[in-house]
matplotlib code that plots the C-alpha trace (Angstrom):
import matplotlib.pyplot as plt

x = [91.1, 93.8, 91.5, 88.8, 91.1, 91.9, 88.2, 87.7, 90.4, 88.6, 85.3, 86.6, 88.2, 84.8, 83.0, 82.2, 83.4, 81.3, 78.6, 77.8, 78.1, 75.5, 73.3, 73.6, 72.5, 69.4, 68.7, 68.9, 66.6, 64.2, 64.0, 65.4, 64.1, 66.1, 69.4, 68.8, 66.7, 68.8, 70.1, 66.6, 64.6, 64.1, 64.4, 65.2, 66.6, 69.0, 69.4, 69.0, 71.6, 70.1, 72.7, 71.8, 68.4, 69.5, 67.2, 64.9, 61.5, 61.9, 60.0, 58.0, 60.7, 59.3, 61.2, 59.5, 60.3, 59.2, 59.6, 60.3, 56.5, 56.0, 54.3, 55.0, 55.6, 56.3, 58.0, 58.1, 61.3, 61.8, 65.0, 66.9, 66.7, 66.2, 63.8, 62.9, 60.7, 60.5, 59.7, 60.4, 62.5, 64.0, 66.0, 65.5, 63.6, 64.1, 64.4, 63.1, 63.5, 60.9, 61.0, 57.6, 56.5, 59.5, 61.8, 65.4, 67.1, 66.5, 68.6, 68.2, 68.6, 70.5, 70.3, 71.3, 74.7, 73.2, 70.5, 68.3, 67.6, 68.6, 69.4, 71.0, 70.9, 72.1, 71.7, 72.8, 70.3, 71.2, 68.8, 69.8, 70.7, 70.5, 71.3, 75.1, 76.7, 78.4, 80.4, 81.4, 84.2, 86.4, 86.7, 90.4, 89.8, 88.9, 89.6, 90.0, 88.0, 87.6, 84.2, 83.0, 83.8, 82.4, 79.1, 79.2, 80.0, 77.2, 74.7, 75.7, 75.2, 71.8, 70.8, 71.9, 69.9, 66.8, 67.6, 68.3, 71.1, 71.7, 72.0, 74.4, 76.7, 76.7, 77.7, 80.4, 81.8, 81.9, 83.7, 86.2, 86.8, 87.9, 89.9, 90.6, 92.6, 89.5, 89.6, 86.6, 84.5, 85.7, 84.6, 81.2, 80.8, 81.8, 79.2, 76.4, 77.4, 77.5, 74.0, 72.8, 74.4, 76.8, 79.8, 82.1, 81.7, 81.9, 85.1, 86.7, 85.7, 87.0, 90.2, 90.7, 90.1, 92.8, 95.2, 95.1, 94.9, 96.7, 95.7, 92.0, 90.6, 87.0, 87.5, 89.5, 86.8, 84.2, 86.5, 86.7, 82.9, 82.8, 85.4, 83.4, 80.3, 82.4, 83.7, 87.3, 87.9, 91.7, 91.4, 88.7, 91.0, 93.9, 91.8, 90.0, 93.2, 94.8, 91.7, 91.7, 95.4, 94.7, 91.5, 92.0, 89.0, 86.5, 84.3, 82.6, 86.0, 86.9, 83.5, 83.8, 87.4, 86.2, 83.5, 86.0, 88.4, 85.5, 84.7, 88.4, 88.3, 90.6, 88.6, 91.1, 91.8, 88.1, 87.3, 90.1, 88.7, 85.1, 86.1, 87.9, 84.7, 82.8, 85.3, 85.1, 81.3, 79.8, 76.1, 76.4, 78.5, 76.5, 75.7, 79.4, 78.5, 76.1, 78.8, 81.1, 78.3, 77.7, 81.4, 81.7, 78.6, 80.1, 83.2, 81.3, 82.2, 78.6, 79.2, 81.3, 78.5, 76.0, 78.2, 78.1, 74.3, 74.0, 76.1, 74.2, 70.8, 72.1, 72.7, 69.7, 67.0, 64.2, 65.7, 63.3, 65.2, 65.3, 63.4, 65.6, 68.8, 67.5, 66.7, 70.2, 71.7, 69.6, 70.6, 74.3, 75.3, 77.7, 81.4, 82.4, 84.1, 87.8]
y = [142.8, 142.5, 144.1, 141.7, 138.8, 140.2, 140.5, 136.9, 135.8, 137.8, 136.3, 132.8, 133.4, 134.5, 131.4, 128.6, 126.0, 123.0, 124.0, 127.1, 125.3, 122.8, 125.7, 127.3, 124.0, 123.9, 127.6, 126.9, 123.9, 125.0, 128.8, 131.9, 131.2, 128.0, 129.7, 130.9, 127.9, 125.1, 124.2, 123.7, 122.2, 118.7, 118.3, 116.0, 118.1, 118.2, 118.7, 116.7, 118.0, 117.9, 117.1, 117.4, 119.0, 122.5, 123.6, 120.6, 120.2, 119.2, 116.0, 115.5, 114.7, 113.6, 113.1, 110.8, 110.5, 107.1, 107.2, 104.3, 103.9, 103.7, 107.1, 109.0, 112.7, 113.9, 116.9, 117.8, 119.6, 122.4, 123.2, 124.4, 120.8, 121.5, 119.6, 119.9, 118.1, 120.5, 119.0, 115.5, 113.0, 110.8, 108.5, 104.9, 106.2, 106.1, 108.7, 107.7, 109.7, 109.2, 110.6, 110.6, 107.9, 105.6, 105.0, 105.9, 106.1, 104.9, 105.6, 104.5, 107.0, 105.9, 107.5, 111.1, 112.0, 114.9, 115.0, 117.2, 114.5, 116.5, 114.6, 115.9, 113.7, 115.0, 113.1, 113.4, 112.8, 112.5, 113.3, 110.4, 106.8, 105.1, 106.9, 107.2, 106.3, 109.2, 110.2, 108.6, 106.2, 107.2, 104.8, 104.5, 102.6, 99.1, 96.0, 92.7, 89.8, 86.2, 84.9, 83.9, 87.2, 89.2, 87.4, 88.2, 91.8, 92.2, 90.5, 92.8, 95.9, 94.6, 93.9, 97.3, 99.0, 97.1, 98.4, 94.8, 96.1, 92.9, 90.8, 93.3, 93.3, 89.5, 89.2, 91.7, 90.1, 86.8, 88.4, 90.0, 86.7, 85.3, 88.4, 90.9, 93.1, 94.2, 97.9, 98.7, 96.1, 97.6, 101.1, 99.8, 98.2, 101.5, 103.3, 100.9, 101.3, 105.1, 105.2, 103.0, 105.6, 103.1, 105.5, 103.2, 100.3, 102.7, 104.2, 100.7, 99.7, 102.9, 102.6, 99.0, 100.3, 102.9, 100.3, 98.3, 101.3, 104.3, 106.7, 105.8, 109.4, 108.2, 106.4, 109.4, 111.9, 109.8, 109.3, 113.1, 113.3, 110.8, 112.7, 115.9, 114.1, 113.0, 116.6, 115.5, 118.4, 118.1, 114.5, 115.5, 118.2, 115.7, 113.3, 115.9, 117.8, 114.6, 113.6, 116.9, 116.6, 113.2, 114.3, 118.1, 118.0, 117.0, 120.0, 118.1, 117.4, 121.1, 122.1, 119.6, 120.8, 124.4, 123.5, 121.8, 124.8, 127.1, 124.9, 124.9, 128.7, 128.9, 131.3, 132.2, 128.6, 127.9, 130.6, 129.4, 125.9, 127.0, 129.2, 126.2, 124.1, 126.9, 127.2, 123.5, 123.4, 126.9, 125.8, 122.5, 124.1, 127.3, 126.7, 127.5, 131.1, 130.9, 129.5, 132.4, 134.9, 133.8, 134.0, 137.6, 138.6, 137.4, 139.3, 142.5, 142.6, 142.9, 144.2, 141.1, 138.9, 140.7, 140.0, 136.3, 136.4, 138.2, 135.7, 132.8, 134.2, 134.5, 130.8, 129.8, 132.4, 130.3, 129.7, 129.7, 132.4, 134.7, 137.6, 137.5, 137.5, 140.4, 142.4, 141.9, 142.9, 146.1, 147.0, 146.3, 147.2, 144.5, 144.9, 144.8, 141.6, 141.8]
z = [114.0, 116.7, 119.2, 118.3, 118.9, 122.3, 123.1, 122.0, 124.5, 127.2, 126.3, 126.3, 129.7, 131.1, 129.8, 132.2, 129.7, 128.9, 131.3, 129.4, 126.1, 127.4, 128.5, 125.1, 123.5, 125.7, 124.9, 121.1, 121.4, 124.0, 123.6, 125.1, 128.6, 128.9, 129.2, 132.7, 133.8, 132.4, 135.9, 137.3, 134.4, 133.3, 129.6, 126.7, 123.9, 121.0, 117.3, 114.2, 111.7, 108.3, 105.6, 101.9, 102.3, 101.1, 98.3, 98.6, 100.1, 103.7, 104.5, 107.7, 110.3, 113.7, 117.0, 119.4, 123.1, 124.5, 128.3, 130.6, 131.1, 127.3, 127.2, 123.9, 123.2, 119.6, 118.1, 114.4, 113.5, 111.0, 109.1, 112.2, 113.4, 117.1, 119.3, 123.0, 125.4, 128.4, 131.8, 130.6, 132.5, 129.7, 132.0, 130.7, 127.7, 123.9, 121.2, 117.8, 114.5, 111.8, 108.2, 106.6, 109.0, 108.4, 111.4, 110.5, 113.9, 117.4, 120.5, 124.1, 126.9, 129.9, 133.4, 133.3, 134.7, 136.6, 139.3, 137.2, 134.6, 131.5, 128.4, 125.2, 122.1, 118.7, 115.4, 111.8, 109.0, 105.4, 102.5, 100.3, 101.1, 104.5, 107.7, 107.9, 111.2, 112.9, 109.8, 106.5, 106.0, 103.1, 100.2, 100.8, 104.0, 102.6, 104.5, 102.6, 104.2, 103.3, 102.1, 105.6, 107.2, 104.3, 104.8, 108.5, 107.9, 105.3, 107.5, 110.4, 108.3, 107.2, 110.8, 111.9, 109.1, 110.4, 113.9, 115.1, 117.3, 119.3, 116.1, 114.5, 117.5, 117.8, 114.1, 114.3, 117.5, 115.7, 112.8, 115.1, 116.9, 113.5, 112.6, 115.4, 113.1, 111.0, 111.9, 109.8, 111.7, 115.0, 113.8, 112.7, 116.1, 117.7, 115.7, 116.7, 120.4, 119.8, 118.5, 121.4, 123.7, 125.2, 125.1, 127.1, 124.7, 121.7, 123.0, 123.4, 119.9, 118.2, 120.2, 119.0, 115.4, 115.7, 117.3, 114.1, 111.8, 113.4, 110.6, 110.6, 110.7, 110.8, 114.2, 115.5, 114.7, 116.5, 119.5, 119.6, 119.7, 122.6, 124.5, 124.0, 125.4, 128.4, 128.9, 128.2, 125.9, 125.8, 124.6, 122.1, 120.6, 120.3, 118.3, 116.2, 115.4, 114.2, 112.2, 110.4, 109.7, 108.1, 106.3, 105.5, 103.3, 106.1, 106.9, 109.8, 111.3, 111.4, 112.7, 115.6, 116.2, 116.3, 118.8, 121.0, 120.9, 121.9, 124.9, 125.8, 125.8, 122.8, 120.8, 118.1, 117.2, 117.3, 114.8, 112.5, 112.5, 112.0, 109.1, 107.5, 107.9, 106.1, 103.4, 102.7, 102.8, 102.8, 103.1, 104.9, 107.7, 107.8, 111.5, 112.2, 111.6, 114.6, 116.8, 115.9, 116.2, 119.8, 120.5, 119.1, 121.0, 124.3, 123.5, 122.9, 119.2, 118.2, 114.7, 114.0, 115.4, 113.2, 110.2, 111.0, 111.4, 108.1, 106.2, 107.9, 106.8, 103.2, 103.3, 105.4, 104.7, 106.1, 109.5, 112.4, 114.2, 111.2, 112.8, 115.9, 113.8, 111.6, 114.7, 116.0, 112.7, 112.6, 116.1, 115.4, 111.8, 110.6, 110.3, 106.6, 105.5, 104.7]

ax = plt.figure().add_subplot(projection="3d")
ax.plot(x, y, z, "-o")
ax.set_aspect("equal")
plt.show()
């Protein structure tokens, strides 16, 4: 195993950091040919992470790209959650998620940060209850409000659920004008900005939330996600590490931390964090096996990569890339588990 860890370090040293992670994301969403062409293709792509659908019939989930000229393109996802609009310039457009014809999420696309007009947008979709905003706030974080501010907060939540973003923001701003120490309201405001792809405003809101509640792991985790999107990986690790220390039972926190470590070329720490995510939620965090398989494959430890693919398929037997993974496993007999 020590030699494998050495290979991991070599592999991480050879990675081009966030650029290759971005390319891998496009490959996963748009197919094998995208890996080499990601630097020349226009695309709007990403993944809808499906939480709580294991063992249940998957409803029809449609991703719609509405471009700046109001032209529509649609993509129906399967259980892997990936979508891709190849050749599409999403600048100024909108991504809409529908479940059985009912809109559950809408996000505006700004101007791309690169001249190639590539946009990546990831979403989280939950099988029961309303769409949860970039994570779940623990019940231990409850802020006491007076009657007037309670009404403002409830009305803001209702407006947000109706996708009345402007009204929700206005109500929360009014509440925070009355009580600027309401860290839960700041976090809710940050989540609304996050879903609207206004990362600068989201960062400010989450930062204010933590200023008034320094142990608020929910806001820390989402700041980590924002920093990853901004390619500030060191900053992301700082917040995600602190979030997992405060919430050691959060599988999503450890998965995000593992991803950040991999981008930072810290393979050993990345594997440790991803394994913890899997331990906490073996099925829900099954995709962590794919991240580790890709890492082992780059390191040349193909038998270890095959083992991760094998375990993944045991948990997700209907995955769209099942045949590809099975071929890899056949060609590279898995290393036995310890």
